[in-house]
All heavy atoms as a GROMACS GRO file, in nm:
protein
  582
    1MET      N    1   1.285   0.943   2.038
    1MET     CA    2   1.337   1.070   1.992
    1MET      C    3   1.488   1.054   1.976
    1MET      O    4   1.554   0.989   2.057
    1MET     CB    5   1.305   1.178   2.095
    1MET     CG    6   1.346   1.314   2.050
    1MET     SD    7   1.282   1.444   2.154
    1MET     CE    8   1.392   1.436   2.291
    2THR      N    9   1.540   1.114   1.872
    2THR     CA   10   1.684   1.111   1.845
    2THR      C   11   1.721   1.235   1.767
    2THR      O   12   1.635   1.312   1.726
    2THR     CB   13   1.723   0.983   1.769
    2THR    OG1   14   1.865   0.972   1.764
    2THR    CG2   15   1.668   0.982   1.628
    3ARG      N   16   1.848   1.253   1.745
    3ARG     CA   17   1.897   1.364   1.662
    3ARG      C   18   1.954   1.305   1.534
    3ARG      O   19   2.021   1.203   1.536
    3ARG     CB   20   2.006   1.440   1.738
    3ARG     CG   21   2.040   1.572   1.672
    3ARG     CD   22   2.117   1.663   1.764
    3ARG     NE   23   2.046   1.704   1.883
    3ARG     CZ   24   1.957   1.804   1.890
    3ARG    NH1   25   1.930   1.873   1.782
    3ARG    NH2   26   1.900   1.837   2.003
    4ILE      N   27   1.924   1.369   1.421
    4ILE     CA   28   1.977   1.325   1.292
    4ILE      C   29   2.125   1.356   1.289
    4ILE      O   30   2.166   1.469   1.316
    4ILE     CB   31   1.901   1.391   1.176
    4ILE    CG1   32   1.752   1.352   1.183
    4ILE    CG2   33   1.962   1.352   1.042
    4ILE    CD1   34   1.664   1.422   1.082
    5ARG      N   35   2.205   1.258   1.258
    5ARG     CA   36   2.351   1.272   1.259
    5ARG      C   37   2.399   1.363   1.146
    5ARG      O   38   2.325   1.394   1.052
    5ARG     CB   39   2.416   1.135   1.246
    5ARG     CG   40   2.388   1.048   1.366
    5ARG     CD   41   2.444   0.911   1.344
    5ARG     NE   42   2.425   0.832   1.465
    5ARG     CZ   43   2.502   0.732   1.499
    5ARG    NH1   44   2.603   0.696   1.424
    5ARG    NH2   45   2.478   0.665   1.610
    6ASP      N   46   2.526   1.402   1.154
    6ASP     CA   47   2.584   1.493   1.054
    6ASP      C   48   2.576   1.438   0.913
    6ASP      O   49   2.571   1.514   0.816
    6ASP     CB   50   2.730   1.524   1.088
    6ASP     CG   51   2.742   1.610   1.213
    6ASP    OD1   52   2.642   1.672   1.254
    6ASP    OD2   53   2.852   1.616   1.269
    7ASN      N   54   2.577   1.306   0.897
    7ASN     CA   55   2.570   1.248   0.763
    7ASN      C   56   2.426   1.223   0.718
    7ASN      O   57   2.403   1.163   0.614
    7ASN     CB   58   2.650   1.118   0.757
    7ASN     CG   59   2.601   1.013   0.853
    7ASN    OD1   60   2.505   1.034   0.926
    7ASN    ND2   61   2.667   0.899   0.854
    8GLY      N   62   2.328   1.269   0.796
    8GLY     CA   63   2.187   1.259   0.756
    8GLY      C   64   2.120   1.128   0.792
    8GLY      O   65   2.017   1.095   0.736
    9THR      N   66   2.177   1.054   0.887
    9THR     CA   67   2.120   0.924   0.923
    9THR      C   68   2.072   0.923   1.068
    9THR      O   69   2.112   1.005   1.148
    9THR     CB   70   2.224   0.811   0.907
    9THR    OG1   71   2.334   0.834   0.995
    9THR    CG2   72   2.273   0.799   0.765
   10VAL      N   73   1.985   0.827   1.096
   10VAL     CA   74   1.948   0.794   1.233
   10VAL      C   75   1.992   0.650   1.256
   10VAL      O   76   1.999   0.570   1.162
   10VAL     CB   77   1.797   0.811   1.260
   10VAL    CG1   78   1.757   0.957   1.249
   10VAL    CG2   79   1.712   0.726   1.170
   11PHE      N   80   2.021   0.616   1.380
   11PHE     CA   81   2.074   0.484   1.413
   11PHE      C   82   1.978   0.414   1.508
   11PHE      O   83   1.941   0.469   1.612
   11PHE     CB   84   2.212   0.500   1.480
   11PHE     CG   85   2.286   0.373   1.500
   11PHE    CD1   86   2.345   0.308   1.393
   11PHE    CD2   87   2.296   0.317   1.626
   11PHE    CE1   88   2.415   0.190   1.413
   11PHE    CE2   89   2.366   0.200   1.646
   11PHE     CZ   90   2.425   0.136   1.539
   12LEU      N   91   1.934   0.295   1.469
   12LEU     CA   92   1.840   0.219   1.550
   12LEU      C   93   1.858   0.070   1.522
   12LEU      O   94   1.875   0.031   1.405
   12LEU     CB   95   1.698   0.262   1.518
   12LEU     CG   96   1.588   0.206   1.605
   12LEU    CD1   97   1.598   0.260   1.747
   12LEU    CD2   98   1.453   0.241   1.549
   13ARG      N   99   1.856  -0.011   1.625
   13ARG     CA  100   1.870  -0.157   1.612
   13ARG      C  101   1.995  -0.196   1.532
   13ARG      O  102   1.990  -0.281   1.443
   13ARG     CB  103   1.748  -0.220   1.548
   13ARG     CG  104   1.622  -0.215   1.630
   13ARG     CD  105   1.516  -0.300   1.566
   13ARG     NE  106   1.388  -0.287   1.633
   13ARG     CZ  107   1.280  -0.351   1.595
   13ARG    NH1  108   1.283  -0.431   1.491
   13ARG    NH2  109   1.168  -0.335   1.659
   14ARG      N  110   2.106  -0.130   1.561
   14ARG     CA  111   2.234  -0.156   1.496
   14ARG      C  112   2.234  -0.129   1.345
   14ARG      O  113   2.314  -0.184   1.271
   14ARG     CB  114   2.280  -0.299   1.521
   14ARG     CG  115   2.301  -0.331   1.665
   14ARG     CD  116   2.348  -0.471   1.681
   14ARG     NE  117   2.361  -0.501   1.823
   14ARG     CZ  118   2.385  -0.620   1.870
   14ARG    NH1  119   2.402  -0.721   1.789
   14ARG    NH2  120   2.395  -0.641   1.999
   15THR      N  121   2.141  -0.046   1.298
   15THR     CA  122   2.130  -0.013   1.156
   15THR      C  123   2.119   0.138   1.140
   15THR      O  124   2.048   0.204   1.214
   15THR     CB  125   2.006  -0.081   1.094
   15THR    OG1  126   2.014  -0.221   1.117
   15THR    CG2  127   1.997  -0.056   0.945
   16ARG      N  128   2.191   0.190   1.039
   16ARG     CA  129   2.179   0.332   1.004
   16ARG      C  130   2.075   0.346   0.894
   16ARG      O  131   2.078   0.274   0.795
   16ARG     CB  132   2.312   0.387   0.953
   16ARG     CG  133   2.416   0.400   1.060
   16ARG     CD  134   2.546   0.459   1.008
   16ARG     NE  135   2.602   0.376   0.902
   16ARG     CZ  136   2.641   0.421   0.783
   16ARG    NH1  137   2.632   0.548   0.753
   16ARG    NH2  138   2.690   0.339   0.694
   17PHE      N  139   1.982   0.440   0.910
   17PHE     CA  140   1.879   0.468   0.811
   17PHE      C  141   1.902   0.608   0.757
   17PHE      O  142   1.907   0.705   0.833
   17PHE     CB  143   1.739   0.460   0.875
   17PHE     CG  144   1.699   0.323   0.918
   17PHE    CD1  145   1.732   0.275   1.043
   17PHE    CD2  146   1.628   0.241   0.832
   17PHE    CE1  147   1.695   0.149   1.084
   17PHE    CE2  148   1.590   0.114   0.872
   17PHE     CZ  149   1.624   0.068   0.997
   18GLN      N  150   1.914   0.621   0.626
   18GLN     CA  151   1.933   0.751   0.563
   18GLN      C  152   1.804   0.831   0.570
   18GLN      O  153   1.698   0.781   0.530
   18GLN     CB  154   1.976   0.734   0.417
   18GLN     CG  155   1.998   0.864   0.343
   18GLN     CD  156   2.114   0.944   0.400
   18GLN    OE1  157   2.215   0.888   0.436
   18GLN    NE2  158   2.099   1.075   0.406
   19VAL      N  159   1.812   0.953   0.622
   19VAL     CA  160   1.696   1.042   0.626
   19VAL      C  161   1.720   1.156   0.528
   19VAL      O  162   1.660   1.160   0.421
   19VAL     CB  163   1.672   1.097   0.769
   19VAL    CG1  164   1.554   1.192   0.770
   19VAL    CG2  165   1.650   0.983   0.867
   20SER      N  166   1.807   1.249   0.563
   20SER     CA  167   1.842   1.360   0.475
   20SER      C  168   1.958   1.436   0.535
   20SER      O  169   1.951   1.477   0.652
   20SER     CB  170   1.724   1.456   0.457
   20SER     OG  171   1.764   1.569   0.384
   21ARG      N  172   2.062   1.457   0.459
   21ARG     CA  173   2.178   1.532   0.508
   21ARG      C  174   2.141   1.676   0.539
   21ARG      O  175   2.198   1.738   0.628
   21ARG     CB  176   2.291   1.526   0.407
   21ARG     CG  177   2.418   1.590   0.459
   21ARG     CD  178   2.533   1.565   0.370
   21ARG     NE  179   2.580   1.430   0.400
   21ARG     CZ  180   2.678   1.371   0.337
   21ARG    NH1  181   2.738   1.432   0.239
   21ARG    NH2  182   2.716   1.250   0.370
   22THR      N  183   2.043   1.732   0.469
   22THR     CA  184   2.004   1.871   0.494
   22THR      C  185   1.937   1.887   0.630
   22THR      O  186   1.927   1.999   0.679
   22THR     CB  187   1.908   1.922   0.385
   22THR    OG1  188   1.793   1.840   0.382
   22THR    CG2  189   1.976   1.922   0.249
   23LEU      N  190   1.894   1.777   0.693
   23LEU     CA  191   1.831   1.783   0.825
   23LEU      C  192   1.928   1.750   0.938
   23LEU      O  193   1.885   1.731   1.052
   23LEU     CB  194   1.711   1.688   0.829
   23LEU     CG  195   1.598   1.720   0.732
   23LEU    CD1  196   1.494   1.609   0.736
   23LEU    CD2  197   1.536   1.855   0.765
   24ALA      N  198   2.056   1.743   0.908
   24ALA     CA  199   2.156   1.708   1.010
   24ALA      C  200   2.144   1.800   1.131
   24ALA      O  201   2.129   1.921   1.118
   24ALA     CB  202   2.296   1.718   0.950
   25GLY      N  203   2.146   1.739   1.249
   25GLY     CA  204   2.136   1.815   1.373
   25GLY      C  205   1.995   1.836   1.423
   25GLY      O  206   1.975   1.876   1.538
   26GLU      N  207   1.895   1.809   1.340
   26GLU     CA  208   1.756   1.828   1.380
   26GLU      C  209   1.709   1.712   1.467
   26GLU      O  210   1.761   1.601   1.459
   26GLU     CB  211   1.666   1.837   1.256
   26GLU     CG  212   1.698   1.953   1.165
   26GLU     CD  213   1.662   2.087   1.228
   26GLU    OE1  214   1.563   2.096   1.301
   26GLU    OE2  215   1.737   2.183   1.203
   27VAL      N  216   1.608   1.737   1.546
   27VAL     CA  217   1.546   1.633   1.628
   27VAL      C  218   1.449   1.554   1.540
   27VAL      O  219   1.376   1.612   1.459
   27VAL     CB  220   1.472   1.695   1.748
   27VAL    CG1  221   1.391   1.590   1.823
   27VAL    CG2  222   1.570   1.762   1.841
   28ALA      N  223   1.450   1.423   1.557
   28ALA     CA  224   1.358   1.336   1.482
   28ALA      C  225   1.288   1.244   1.582
   28ALA      O  226   1.346   1.205   1.684
   28ALA     CB  227   1.435   1.254   1.379
   29TYR      N  228   1.166   1.211   1.551
   29TYR     CA  229   1.086   1.122   1.634
   29TYR      C  230   1.069   0.990   1.560
   29TYR      O  231   1.029   0.988   1.444
   29TYR     CB  232   0.951   1.186   1.666
   29TYR     CG  233   0.968   1.312   1.746
   29TYR    CD1  234   0.983   1.436   1.682
   29TYR    CD2  235   0.973   1.308   1.884
   29TYR    CE1  236   1.002   1.551   1.755
   29TYR    CE2  237   0.992   1.424   1.958
   29TYR     CZ  238   1.006   1.545   1.894
   29TYR     OH  239   1.026   1.659   1.966
   30LEU      N  240   1.101   0.880   1.628
   30LEU     CA  241   1.099   0.748   1.566
   30LEU      C  242   0.977   0.672   1.615
   30LEU      O  243   0.947   0.670   1.734
   30LEU     CB  244   1.225   0.670   1.603
   30LEU     CG  245   1.358   0.743   1.579
   30LEU    CD1  246   1.472   0.657   1.628
   30LEU    CD2  247   1.374   0.776   1.432
   31LEU      N  248   0.909   0.609   1.522
   31LEU     CA  249   0.795   0.524   1.554
   31LEU      C  250   0.823   0.386   1.496
   31LEU      O  251   0.836   0.371   1.374
   31LEU     CB  252   0.666   0.582   1.497
   31LEU     CG  253   0.540   0.499   1.520
   31LEU    CD1  254   0.512   0.486   1.669
   31LEU    CD2  255   0.423   0.562   1.449
   32GLU      N  256   0.836   0.288   1.585
   32GLU     CA  257   0.863   0.151   1.544
   32GLU      C  258   0.734   0.070   1.544
   32GLU      O  259   0.658   0.076   1.641
   32GLU     CB  260   0.960   0.083   1.640
   32GLU     CG  261   1.095   0.144   1.647
   32GLU     CD  262   1.181   0.070   1.748
   32GLU    OE1  263   1.205  -0.051   1.728
   32GLU    OE2  264   1.221   0.133   1.846
   33THR      N  265   0.710  -0.003   1.438
   33THR     CA  266   0.605  -0.103   1.434
   33THR      C  267   0.674  -0.237   1.406
   33THR      O  268   0.792  -0.238   1.370
   33THR     CB  269   0.500  -0.073   1.326
   33THR    OG1  270   0.559  -0.094   1.197
   33THR    CG2  271   0.446   0.069   1.337
   34PRO      N  272   0.605  -0.348   1.419
   34PRO     CA  273   0.670  -0.476   1.388
   34PRO      C  274   0.720  -0.484   1.243
   34PRO      O  275   0.815  -0.555   1.215
   34PRO     CB  276   0.561  -0.578   1.414
   34PRO     CG  277   0.471  -0.513   1.513
   34PRO     CD  278   0.473  -0.367   1.478
   35GLU      N  279   0.659  -0.410   1.151
   35GLU     CA  280   0.696  -0.417   1.010
   35GLU      C  281   0.786  -0.303   0.963
   35GLU      O  282   0.864  -0.320   0.870
   35GLU     CB  283   0.571  -0.418   0.921
   35GLU     CG  284   0.480  -0.536   0.940
   35GLU     CD  285   0.383  -0.515   1.056
   35GLU    OE1  286   0.352  -0.399   1.087
   35GLU    OE2  287   0.341  -0.614   1.116
   36THR      N  288   0.770  -0.184   1.022
   36THR     CA  289   0.838  -0.066   0.966
   36THR      C  290   0.897   0.025   1.074
   36THR      O  291   0.862   0.017   1.191
   36THR     CB  292   0.739   0.021   0.884
   36THR    OG1  293   0.635   0.066   0.970
   36THR    CG2  294   0.682  -0.054   0.766
   37LEU      N  295   0.984   0.115   1.027
   37LEU     CA  296   1.034   0.227   1.104
   37LEU      C  297   0.986   0.353   1.034
   37LEU      O  298   1.003   0.368   0.912
   37LEU     CB  299   1.187   0.227   1.110
   37LEU     CG  300   1.248   0.356   1.165
   37LEU    CD1  301   1.217   0.372   1.313
   37LEU    CD2  302   1.397   0.361   1.139
   38MET      N  303   0.924   0.444   1.108
   38MET     CA  304   0.882   0.572   1.055
   38MET      C  305   0.956   0.682   1.131
   38MET      O  306   0.969   0.674   1.253
   38MET     CB  307   0.731   0.590   1.067
   38MET     CG  308   0.654   0.494   0.980
   38MET     SD  309   0.476   0.513   0.998
   38MET     CE  310   0.448   0.405   1.137
   39VAL      N  311   1.004   0.782   1.058
   39VAL     CA  312   1.077   0.894   1.118
   39VAL      C  313   1.000   1.022   1.084
   39VAL      O  314   0.971   1.049   0.967
   39VAL     CB  315   1.221   0.901   1.064
   39VAL    CG1  316   1.295   1.019   1.125
   39VAL    CG2  317   1.295   0.771   1.090
   40PHE      N  318   0.970   1.100   1.190
   40PHE     CA  319   0.894   1.224   1.176
   40PHE      C  320   0.978   1.342   1.222
   40PHE      O  321   1.064   1.327   1.309
   40PHE     CB  322   0.768   1.218   1.263
   40PHE     CG  323   0.670   1.112   1.222
   40PHE    CD1  324   0.680   0.984   1.272
   40PHE    CD2  325   0.569   1.140   1.132
   40PHE    CE1  326   0.591   0.885   1.236
   40PHE    CE2  327   0.479   1.042   1.095
   40PHE     CZ  328   0.489   0.914   1.147
   41ASP      N  329   0.949   1.460   1.168
   41ASP     CA  330   1.014   1.581   1.219
   41ASP      C  331   0.933   1.637   1.335
   41ASP      O  332   0.831   1.578   1.375
   41ASP     CB  333   1.036   1.685   1.108
   41ASP     CG  334   0.907   1.743   1.050
   41ASP    OD1  335   0.797   1.715   1.105
   41ASP    OD2  336   0.916   1.817   0.952
   42ASP      N  337   0.972   1.753   1.388
   42ASP     CA  338   0.905   1.809   1.505
   42ASP      C  339   0.766   1.863   1.475
   42ASP      O  340   0.692   1.895   1.567
   42ASP     CB  341   0.992   1.916   1.571
   42ASP     CG  342   1.025   2.031   1.479
   42ASP    OD1  343   0.995   2.024   1.359
   42ASP    OD2  344   1.083   2.130   1.528
   43ARG      N  345   0.728   1.872   1.348
   43ARG     CA  346   0.593   1.916   1.311
   43ARG      C  347   0.500   1.798   1.281
   43ARG      O  348   0.385   1.818   1.245
   43ARG     CB  349   0.600   2.006   1.188
   43ARG     CG  350   0.663   2.139   1.219
   43ARG     CD  351   0.661   2.228   1.099
   43ARG     NE  352   0.794   2.286   1.089
   43ARG     CZ  353   0.854   2.320   0.978
   43ARG    NH1  354   0.794   2.305   0.864
   43ARG    NH2  355   0.974   2.370   0.981
   44GLY      N  356   0.556   1.677   1.290
   44GLY     CA  357   0.475   1.558   1.263
   44GLY      C  358   0.476   1.514   1.118
   44GLY      O  359   0.400   1.426   1.080
   45THR      N  360   0.563   1.573   1.037
   45THR     CA  361   0.574   1.536   0.897
   45THR      C  362   0.654   1.407   0.884
   45THR      O  363   0.763   1.397   0.940
   45THR     CB  364   0.642   1.648   0.816
   45THR    OG1  365   0.570   1.769   0.834
   45THR    CG2  366   0.650   1.613   0.668
   46LEU      N  367   0.601   1.310   0.812
   46LEU     CA  368   0.671   1.185   0.789
   46LEU      C  369   0.790   1.211   0.696
   46LEU      O  370   0.774   1.257   0.584
   46LEU     CB  371   0.578   1.081   0.727
   46LEU     CG  372   0.638   0.945   0.696
   46LEU    CD1  373   0.682   0.874   0.823
   46LEU    CD2  374   0.538   0.859   0.620
   47LEU      N  375   0.911   1.181   0.745
   47LEU     CA  376   1.032   1.202   0.665
   47LEU      C  377   1.068   1.077   0.585
   47LEU      O  378   1.099   1.086   0.467
   47LEU     CB  379   1.149   1.241   0.756
   47LEU     CG  380   1.130   1.369   0.837
   47LEU    CD1  381   1.247   1.388   0.932
   47LEU    CD2  382   1.114   1.488   0.745
   48ILE      N  383   1.068   0.961   0.653
   48ILE     CA  384   1.095   0.835   0.585
   48ILE      C  385   1.012   0.725   0.648
   48ILE      O  386   0.969   0.735   0.762
   48ILE     CB  387   1.244   0.792   0.591
   48ILE    CG1  388   1.286   0.765   0.735
   48ILE    CG2  389   1.335   0.890   0.521
   48ILE    CD1  390   1.417   0.689   0.747
   49GLU      N  391   0.989   0.621   0.570
   49GLU     CA  392   0.928   0.499   0.620
   49GLU      C  393   0.998   0.383   0.551
   49GLU      O  394   1.003   0.378   0.429
   49GLU     CB  395   0.779   0.496   0.590
   49GLU     CG  396   0.710   0.372   0.643
   49GLU     CD  397   0.560   0.375   0.623
   49GLU    OE1  398   0.508   0.470   0.561
   49GLU    OE2  399   0.495   0.280   0.668
   50HIS      N  400   1.059   0.295   0.630
   50HIS     CA  401   1.131   0.181   0.576
   50HIS      C  402   1.081   0.054   0.643
   50HIS      O  403   1.054   0.054   0.763
   50HIS     CB  404   1.282   0.191   0.604
   50HIS     CG  405   1.355   0.287   0.518
   50HIS    ND1  406   1.372   0.268   0.384
   50HIS    CD2  407   1.416   0.404   0.549
   50HIS    CE1  408   1.442   0.370   0.336
   50HIS    NE2  409   1.469   0.454   0.433
   51HIS      N  410   1.072  -0.054   0.566
   51HIS     CA  411   1.050  -0.185   0.625
   51HIS      C  412   1.179  -0.225   0.695
   51HIS      O  413   1.288  -0.184   0.655
   51HIS     CB  414   1.014  -0.288   0.517
   51HIS     CG  415   0.877  -0.268   0.463
   51HIS    ND1  416   0.764  -0.306   0.530
   51HIS    CD2  417   0.835  -0.209   0.348
   51HIS    CE1  418   0.658  -0.275   0.459
   51HIS    NE2  419   0.698  -0.215   0.348
   52TRP      N  420   1.166  -0.305   0.800
   52TRP     CA  421   1.287  -0.350   0.869
   52TRP      C  422   1.370  -0.436   0.775
   52TRP      O  423   1.316  -0.522   0.707
   52TRP     CB  424   1.251  -0.430   0.994
   52TRP     CG  425   1.195  -0.343   1.102
   52TRP    CD1  426   1.066  -0.341   1.146
   52TRP    CD2  427   1.264  -0.245   1.177
   52TRP    NE1  428   1.051  -0.246   1.244
   52TRP    CE2  429   1.172  -0.186   1.266
   52TRP    CE3  430   1.395  -0.200   1.179
   52TRP    CZ2  431   1.207  -0.085   1.355
   52TRP    CZ3  432   1.430  -0.100   1.268
   52TRP    CH2  433   1.337  -0.043   1.354
   53PRO      N  434   1.499  -0.410   0.768
   53PRO     CA  435   1.585  -0.488   0.678
   53PRO      C  436   1.611  -0.628   0.734
   53PRO      O  437   1.582  -0.657   0.850
   53PRO     CB  438   1.713  -0.406   0.674
   53PRO     CG  439   1.717  -0.336   0.806
   53PRO     CD  440   1.573  -0.307   0.840
   54ALA      N  441   1.670  -0.710   0.651
   54ALA     CA  442   1.708  -0.845   0.692
   54ALA      C  443   1.811  -0.837   0.805
   54ALA      O  444   1.889  -0.741   0.812
   54ALA     CB  445   1.767  -0.920   0.574
   55PRO      N  446   1.810  -0.934   0.895
   55PRO     CA  447   1.909  -0.933   1.003
   55PRO      C  448   2.051  -0.924   0.948
   55PRO      O  449   2.084  -0.986   0.847
   55PRO     CB  450   1.886  -1.068   1.073
   55PRO     CG  451   1.744  -1.103   1.041
   55PRO     CD  452   1.720  -1.048   0.904
   56GLY      N  453   2.133  -0.843   1.014
   56GLY     CA  454   2.271  -0.824   0.971
   56GLY      C  455   2.292  -0.704   0.881
   56GLY      O  456   2.405  -0.664   0.856
   57THR      N  457   2.185  -0.643   0.831
   57THR     CA  458   2.196  -0.524   0.746
   57THR      C  459   2.240  -0.407   0.833
   57THR      O  460   2.182  -0.381   0.938
   57THR     CB  461   2.062  -0.492   0.678
   57THR    OG1  462   2.021  -0.605   0.602
   57THR    CG2  463   2.072  -0.370   0.590
   58LYS      N  464   2.342  -0.334   0.788
   58LYS     CA  465   2.397  -0.223   0.867
   58LYS      C  466   2.353  -0.086   0.816
   58LYS      O  467   2.366   0.013   0.887
   58LYS     CB  468   2.550  -0.229   0.866
   58LYS     CG  469   2.606  -0.356   0.926
   58LYS     CD  470   2.579  -0.361   1.074
   58LYS     CE  471   2.637  -0.488   1.133
   58LYS     NZ  472   2.592  -0.511   1.268
   59TYR      N  473   2.304  -0.077   0.691
   59TYR     CA  474   2.269   0.052   0.633
   59TYR      C  475   2.150   0.036   0.540
   59TYR      O  476   2.144  -0.057   0.460
   59TYR     CB  477   2.387   0.109   0.555
   59TYR     CG  478   2.356   0.239   0.485
   59TYR    CD1  479   2.351   0.359   0.556
   59TYR    CD2  480   2.328   0.244   0.350
   59TYR    CE1  481   2.320   0.478   0.494
   59TYR    CE2  482   2.298   0.362   0.287
   59TYR     CZ  483   2.294   0.480   0.359
   59TYR     OH  484   2.263   0.597   0.298
   60VAL      N  485   2.055   0.130   0.552
   60VAL     CA  486   1.940   0.136   0.462
   60VAL      C  487   1.938   0.275   0.403
   60VAL      O  488   1.925   0.374   0.474
   60VAL     CB  489   1.807   0.107   0.536
   60VAL    CG1  490   1.690   0.120   0.441
   60VAL    CG2  491   1.810  -0.030   0.601
   61GLY      N  492   1.957   0.283   0.272
   61GLY     CA  493   1.964   0.413   0.203
   61GLY      C  494   1.829   0.459   0.155
   61GLY      O  495   1.725   0.398   0.180
   62SER      N  496   1.832   0.568   0.083
   62SER     CA  497   1.710   0.629   0.031
   62SER      C  498   1.663   0.564  -0.098
   62SER      O  499   1.553   0.590  -0.144
   62SER     CB  500   1.733   0.778   0.006
   62SER     OG  501   1.831   0.795  -0.095
   63GLY      N  502   1.747   0.481  -0.158
   63GLY     CA  503   1.710   0.419  -0.284
   63GLY      C  504   1.751   0.501  -0.404
   63GLY      O  505   1.735   0.459  -0.518
   64ARG      N  506   1.805   0.619  -0.381
   64ARG     CA  507   1.851   0.705  -0.490
   64ARG      C  508   2.002   0.696  -0.503
   64ARG      O  509   2.072   0.674  -0.404
   64ARG     CB  510   1.812   0.850  -0.464
   64ARG     CG  511   1.663   0.873  -0.477
   64ARG     CD  512   1.631   1.016  -0.457
   64ARG     NE  513   1.598   1.029  -0.315
   64ARG     CZ  514   1.586   1.143  -0.251
   64ARG    NH1  515   1.608   1.255  -0.312
   64ARG    NH2  516   1.555   1.146  -0.123
   65THR      N  517   2.052   0.715  -0.623
   65THR     CA  518   2.196   0.714  -0.643
   65THR      C  519   2.254   0.844  -0.590
   65THR      O  520   2.188   0.949  -0.594
   65THR     CB  521   2.231   0.698  -0.793
   65THR    OG1  522   2.168   0.803  -0.864
   65THR    CG2  523   2.183   0.565  -0.844
   66PRO      N  524   2.379   0.842  -0.540
   66PRO     CA  525   2.439   0.964  -0.489
   66PRO      C  526   2.471   1.062  -0.601
   66PRO      O  527   2.481   1.025  -0.718
   66PRO     CB  528   2.566   0.915  -0.421
   66PRO     CG  529   2.595   0.784  -0.480
   66PRO     CD  530   2.464   0.727  -0.526
   67GLY      N  531   2.484   1.187  -0.565
   67GLY     CA  532   2.519   1.290  -0.663
   67GLY      C  533   2.402   1.384  -0.688
   67GLY      O  534   2.297   1.374  -0.629
   68ARG      N  535   2.425   1.475  -0.781
   68ARG     CA  536   2.324   1.576  -0.814
   68ARG      C  537   2.212   1.513  -0.893
   68ARG      O  538   2.233   1.423  -0.973
   68ARG     CB  539   2.387   1.689  -0.893
   68ARG     CG  540   2.494   1.761  -0.813
   68ARG     CD  541   2.550   1.873  -0.889
   68ARG     NE  542   2.451   1.981  -0.882
   68ARG     CZ  543   2.461   2.093  -0.951
   68ARG    NH1  544   2.559   2.113  -1.031
   68ARG    NH2  545   2.369   2.184  -0.940
   69ARG      N  546   2.094   1.567  -0.874
   69ARG     CA  547   1.979   1.519  -0.951
   69ARG      C  548   1.976   1.590  -1.086
   69ARG      O  549   2.008   1.707  -1.098
   69ARG     CB  550   1.849   1.551  -0.878
   69ARG     CG  551   1.832   1.470  -0.755
   69ARG     CD  552   1.695   1.496  -0.699
   69ARG     NE  553   1.685   1.442  -0.566
   69ARG     CZ  554   1.588   1.472  -0.482
   69ARG    NH1  555   1.496   1.557  -0.517
   69ARG    NH2  556   1.586   1.419  -0.364
   70ARG      N  557   1.934   1.514  -1.186
   70ARG     CA  558   1.916   1.574  -1.319
   70ARG      C  559   1.782   1.642  -1.326
   70ARG      O  560   1.684   1.594  -1.271
   70ARG     CB  561   1.921   1.466  -1.427
   70ARG     CG  562   2.055   1.417  -1.457
   70ARG     CD  563   2.058   1.325  -1.575
   70ARG     NE  564   1.926   1.288  -1.625
   70ARG     CZ  565   1.906   1.207  -1.725
   70ARG    NH1  566   2.007   1.151  -1.783
   70ARG    NH2  567   1.786   1.178  -1.766
   71THR      N  568   1.775   1.753  -1.394
   71THR     CA  569   1.648   1.818  -1.420
   71THR      C  570   1.610   1.788  -1.564
   71THR      O  571   1.694   1.787  -1.654
   71THR     CB  572   1.657   1.969  -1.397
   71THR    OG1  573   1.762   2.022  -1.478
   71THR    CG2  574   1.684   1.999  -1.251
   72LEU      N  575   1.485   1.763  -1.585
   72LEU     CA  576   1.438   1.730  -1.720
   72LEU      C  577   1.382   1.850  -1.789
   72LEU      O  578   1.335   1.941  -1.738
   72LEU     CB  579   1.331   1.620  -1.712
   72LEU     CG  580   1.379   1.490  -1.651
   72LEU    CD1  581   1.262   1.395  -1.638
   72LEU    CD2  582   1.487   1.428  -1.737
   0.00000   0.00000   0.00000
């Protein structure tokens, strides 16, 4: 269990994982497997799932570019 930081990340194994800035301050539950990290909210909803990065990686983002999303 951890709290989502003000910038929307959780910190584990010396790596920051982007979850969501809108969830800053919320409690998150972390589930580690040998292959992945899964982050759940207090209702059990899966927020993110990431494979463990290569050793030395300090940040894992959402894969989206920063800024506003375009609507089609």
